[in-house]
C-alpha positions in Angstrom: -2.2 13.8 12.7 0.1 15.2 15.4 -1.1 18.8 15.1 -3.2 20.9 12.7 -2.1 23.5 10.3 -3.2 27.1 10.4 -4.8 28.1 7.2 -3.0 31.1 5.6 -5.1 33.3 3.2 -3.1 34.2 0.1 -3.5 35.8 -3.3 -3.3 32.2 -4.7 -6.9 31.7 -3.3 -8.0 33.8 -6.3 -7.5 30.8 -8.6 -10.2 28.9 -6.8 -12.4 31.9 -6.9 -11.8 32.0 -10.7 -12.8 28.4 -11.0 -15.9 29.0 -8.8 -17.0 31.7 -11.2 -16.3 29.4 -14.2 -18.4 26.6 -12.7 -21.4 28.5 -11.3 -21.6 31.6 -13.5 -20.5 30.1 -16.8 -20.8 26.3 -17.0 -24.0 26.1 -15.0 -25.5 28.9 -17.0 -24.7 27.2 -20.3 -28.2 25.7 -20.9 -29.4 29.3 -21.3 -28.0 29.0 -24.8 -25.6 31.9 -25.1 -22.6 31.6 -27.4 -19.3 30.9 -25.5 -17.4 34.1 -25.5 -15.2 36.2 -23.0 -18.3 38.4 -22.5 -19.7 35.5 -20.3 -17.0 36.5 -17.8 -17.8 40.2 -17.7 -18.8 40.1 -14.0 -15.3 39.1 -13.1 -13.1 41.6 -14.9 -9.8 40.0 -14.1 -10.9 36.6 -15.3 -12.4 38.1 -18.4 -9.1 39.7 -19.2 -7.4 36.4 -18.9 -9.9 34.5 -21.0 -9.8 37.2 -23.7 -6.0 37.0 -23.9 -5.9 33.2 -23.9 -8.8 32.9 -26.4 -8.0 35.6 -28.9 -4.4 37.0 -28.5 -1.8 35.9 -31.1 0.7 36.1 -28.2 -1.2 33.7 -26.0 0.9 30.7 -24.9 -0.2 27.2 -26.0 -1.1 26.2 -22.4 -3.3 29.3 -22.1 -5.0 28.5 -25.4 -5.7 24.9 -24.2 -7.2 26.3 -21.0 -9.6 28.4 -23.0 -10.5 25.5 -25.2 -11.1 23.2 -22.3 -13.4 25.7 -20.6 -15.3 26.0 -23.8 -15.6 22.3 -24.4 -17.0 21.7 -20.9 -19.4 24.6 -21.5 -20.7 22.9 -24.6 -21.3 19.7 -22.6 -23.1 21.6 -19.8 -25.3 23.2 -22.4 -26.9 19.8 -23.0 -27.9 19.2 -19.4 -31.5 19.5 -18.0 -32.0 21.8 -14.9 -32.2 18.8 -12.5 -28.7 17.7 -13.6 -27.3 21.2 -13.3 -28.6 21.2 -9.7 -26.8 17.9 -9.0 -23.6 19.3 -10.4 -23.9 22.4 -8.2 -24.4 20.2 -5.1 -21.4 17.9 -6.1 -19.2 21.0 -6.5 -20.2 22.5 -3.2 -19.7 19.3 -1.3 -16.3 18.5 -2.8 -15.1 22.0 -1.8 -16.5 21.7 1.8 -13.3 19.9 2.8 -13.8 20.2 6.5 -17.2 18.5 6.5 -16.1 15.8 4.1 -13.3 15.0 6.5 -15.6 14.9 9.5 -18.0 12.6 7.6 -21.1 14.9 8.0 -23.8 12.8 6.4 -25.3 15.8 4.7 -22.1 16.4 2.8 -21.4 13.5 0.5 -18.4 14.0 -1.7 -18.5 13.1 -5.4 -15.7 10.9 -6.8 -15.1 10.2 -10.5 -16.1 6.6 -9.9 -19.5 7.8 -8.6 -20.5 9.6 -11.8 -23.7 8.3 -13.5 -23.0 6.5 -16.7 -25.0 9.2 -18.6 -22.3 11.7 -17.7 -19.3 9.7 -18.7 -18.2 12.1 -21.5 -18.6 15.1 -19.2 -16.8 13.3 -16.4 -13.8 12.5 -18.6 -13.6 16.2 -19.7 -13.8 17.4 -16.1 -11.2 14.9 -15.0 -8.7 16.1 -17.7 -9.4 19.7 -16.8 -9.2 19.5 -13.0 -6.3 17.0 -12.8 -4.2 19.4 -14.9 -5.4 22.6 -13.2 -2.8 22.4 -10.4 0.2 22.5 -12.7 3.2 24.7 -13.1 2.5 24.8 -16.9 -0.7 26.7 -16.2 -0.2 28.5 -12.8 3.2 29.7 -14.0 1.8 31.6 -17.1 2.5 35.3 -16.8 -1.0 36.4 -17.6 -2.4 34.2 -14.8 0.4 34.6 -12.4 0.0 38.4 -12.4 -3.5 37.9 -11.0 -3.1 35.0 -8.6 0.5 35.3 -7.4 3.2 32.6 -7.1 3.0 29.3 -5.3 6.5 29.6 -4.0 5.5 32.8 -2.3 2.4 31.0 -1.0 4.7 28.4 0.6 6.9 31.0 2.2 3.8 32.7 3.7 2.5 29.3 4.8 5.7 28.2 6.6 6.2 31.6 8.2 3.0 30.9 10.1 3.3 27.1 10.3 6.9 27.2 11.4 7.3 23.9 13.3 9.6 22.5 10.6 8.1 19.0 11.1 5.5 17.1 9.1 2.2 17.1 11.1 1.1 13.9 9.5 3.9 11.8 11.0 5.8 14.1 13.4 9.2 12.5 12.3 9.8 14.0 8.9 11.4 17.4 8.4 9.8 20.1 6.2 11.6 22.8 4.2 11.2 26.1 6.0 11.4 29.8 4.9 15.2 29.5 5.3 15.4 27.0 2.4 15.3 27.9 -1.3 13.3 24.7 -2.0 9.8 23.8 -0.9 7.8 20.7 -0.1 5.2 19.4 -2.5 1.6 20.2 -1.7 -0.4 17.0 -1.2 -4.0 16.9 -2.4 -5.5 15.6 0.8 -8.6 14.4 -1.1 -6.6 13.1 -4.1 -7.1 14.9 -7.4 -7.0 11.6 -9.2 -10.2 10.6 -7.3 -12.1 13.8 -6.8 -13.2 16.6 -9.2 -13.6 20.3 -8.5 -11.1 20.8 -5.6 -7.6 20.4 -7.2 -6.8 24.1 -6.7 -8.6 24.6 -3.4 -5.9 25.4 -0.8 -8.0 23.9 1.9 -7.3 20.7 0.2 -3.6 21.4 -0.4 -1.2 20.6 2.4 2.6 20.4 2.6 3.7 17.0 3.7 7.1 15.4 4.1 8.3 13.2 1.2 7.6 9.9 2.8 4.1 10.9 3.9 3.3 12.2 0.5 5.1 9.9 -1.9 5.9 6.7 0.0 2.8 6.1 2.1 -0.3 8.2 1.3 0.3 8.5 -2.5 -3.3 8.4 -3.9 -5.0 6.8 -0.9 -8.4 8.2 -0.1 -8.7 9.4 3.5 -12.4 9.8 3.2 -13.1 6.2 2.3 -12.1 2.8 3.6 -10.7 0.8 0.7 -13.0 -1.7 -1.0 -13.7 -4.8 0.9 -12.5 -7.7 -1.3 -15.5 -9.7 -0.3 -18.2 -7.3 -1.5 -16.3 -4.7 -3.5 -17.9 -1.9 -1.3 -16.0 1.2 -0.1 -17.3 2.9 3.0 -17.0 6.5 4.3 -14.7 7.1 7.2 -13.8 10.0 9.4 -10.4 11.6 8.9 -8.5 14.5 10.4 -9.2 17.9 8.7 -5.7 19.3 8.3 -6.8 22.8 9.2 -9.1 22.0 12.1 -9.3 24.7 14.7 -10.3 22.6 17.7 -7.5 20.1 17.4 -7.2 17.8 20.4 -3.7 16.7 21.5 -2.9 13.2 20.3 -2.2 10.7 23.0 0.2 7.7 22.5 1.1 4.7 24.6 3.8 2.3 23.6 3.6 -1.3 24.9 6.8 -3.4 24.9 6.3 -7.2 25.1 9.4 -8.2 27.1 12.5 -7.0 29.0 15.2 -8.3 26.6 15.7 -5.0 24.7 18.5 -6.5 22.5 16.0 -9.0 21.1 13.1 -6.6 20.4 11.4 -7.1 17.0 8.6 -5.1 15.4 6.1 -7.7 16.7 7.1 -6.9 20.3 5.9 -3.3 20.0 2.3 -2.1 20.0 0.6 1.2 20.2 -2.5 2.7 21.8 -3.6 6.1 20.4 -6.1 8.5 21.9 -8.3 10.4 22.6 -10.9 7.6 22.4 -13.6 9.8 20.9 -11.4 10.2 17.8 -10.8 6.5 17.3 -12.0 6.5 13.7 -9.9 9.5 12.7 -6.9 7.9 14.4 -7.5 4.6 12.6 -7.6 6.5 9.3 -4.4 8.3 10.1 -2.6 5.1 10.9 -3.8 3.4 7.7 -3.2 6.3 5.3 0.3 7.2 6.6 1.6 3.8 7.7 2.1 5.2 11.2 2.6 2.0 13.2 5.1 0.5 10.8 7.1 3.8 10.7 7.0 4.3 14.5 8.2 0.7 15.1 11.0 1.1 12.7 12.1 4.3 14.4 12.0 2.8 17.8 14.2 -0.1 16.7 16.7 2.1 14.8 20.2 2.4 16.1 20.2 6.2 16.2 16.6 6.6 17.5 14.9 4.2 19.8 18.1 2.2 20.6 20.0 5.5 21.3 17.2 6.7 23.6 17.5 3.4 25.5 21.2 3.8 25.7 20.7 7.2 27.2 18.3 5.9 29.8 20.5 2.9 30.7 23.9 4.5 30.6 23.5 8.2 31.2 20.5 8.6 33.5 22.1 6.8 36.5 24.8 9.5 36.6 22.2 12.3 36.9 21.4 11.8 40.5 17.7 11.5 39.9 15.3 8.6 40.0 13.9 7.0 36.8 10.4 8.2 37.6 11.6 11.8 38.1 13.5 11.8 34.8 10.6 10.2 32.9 8.4 12.9 34.4 10.7 15.6 33.2 10.7 14.0 29.7 6.9 13.9 29.7 6.8 17.6 30.5 9.2 18.2 27.6 7.0 16.1 25.3 3.9 18.0 26.4 5.6 21.4 25.7 7.7 20.5 22.6 6.1 17.2 21.3 7.8 17.0 17.9 11.1 18.5 18.9 13.6 15.5 18.8 10.5 13.3 18.6 9.8 13.8 22.3 6.2 12.6 21.8 7.5 9.2 20.7 10.6 9.1 22.9 8.7 9.7 26.1 6.0 7.1 25.2 8.6 4.5 24.3 10.7 5.0 27.5 7.6 4.8 29.6 6.8 1.5 27.8 10.3 0.3 28.5 9.9 1.1 32.2 6.7 -1.0 32.3 8.4 -3.9 30.5 11.3 -3.9 33.1 13.9 -2.8 30.6 14.8 0.4 32.6 
């Protein structure tokens, strides 16, 4: 990705804290044999208030009642587990919420996908899948009793884009994002897809705003942590991927190679890319695969109002500036270094340098 997001703490983080409590202090304690009741939540007063309302109030909304029943049904299934299985579930939960180390492919942190569940746990897996896939939903998070405790996701987005105010999608660098000045917001993408992974569907370290095309056209439910199954052996392999909130982000490097000097006849096959830094080759390969980067960048470079316009500027306008091509490209490279995603400078500079090497300009 072109740049990392800054994580913004918010009241909404409390929802993940509630689910942590449900998992570790309620479900994992189920084998003790206590009857399911709001008293199990007494060490978290706010959550106990919510569960009491959802479970026993005549005024509780249907979605709240369903939440209470779901938590109870999973509790009943956990009650049947032996201690060694409880320990496994604890490990799976911790690993799936350690988003940073899952992305960086730390061997000690193996994420758990629904497809990896042992056959013996199919019933529990299915209940967990239903619960966690629907956990991040307006029908639940918008309930007044819950919203009072955890806040509002639109407010979270405003706080997020106040800090992350580039206005561009970091996953492609070419798509615009709604900002604090819009009355709409972008969808939050589940970076580790909620369709594939349990336990982290409301973890905001796994929730990232992305432009429409990154989220809905290219990434969809692709798994950034695994290479897709090899058709020959049906095996999927772990891979490194960018952690969206990484704090030691290195600046992406891009070279554009143009095959020949006849710019009017350029096709997608005439344009190739080299991405760096080299020590992040695996993360870069994942990024290109998940977000369709090379296809999208080629299309932009061949579009009339993007790459072709940049070439027109270089061929028709630069000669009148009284400066040499090398000097003007140097100035553009400085702009790309200072403001990389403004006007797609990162791609414009790389492309025009490639055109210079090819003899187009």
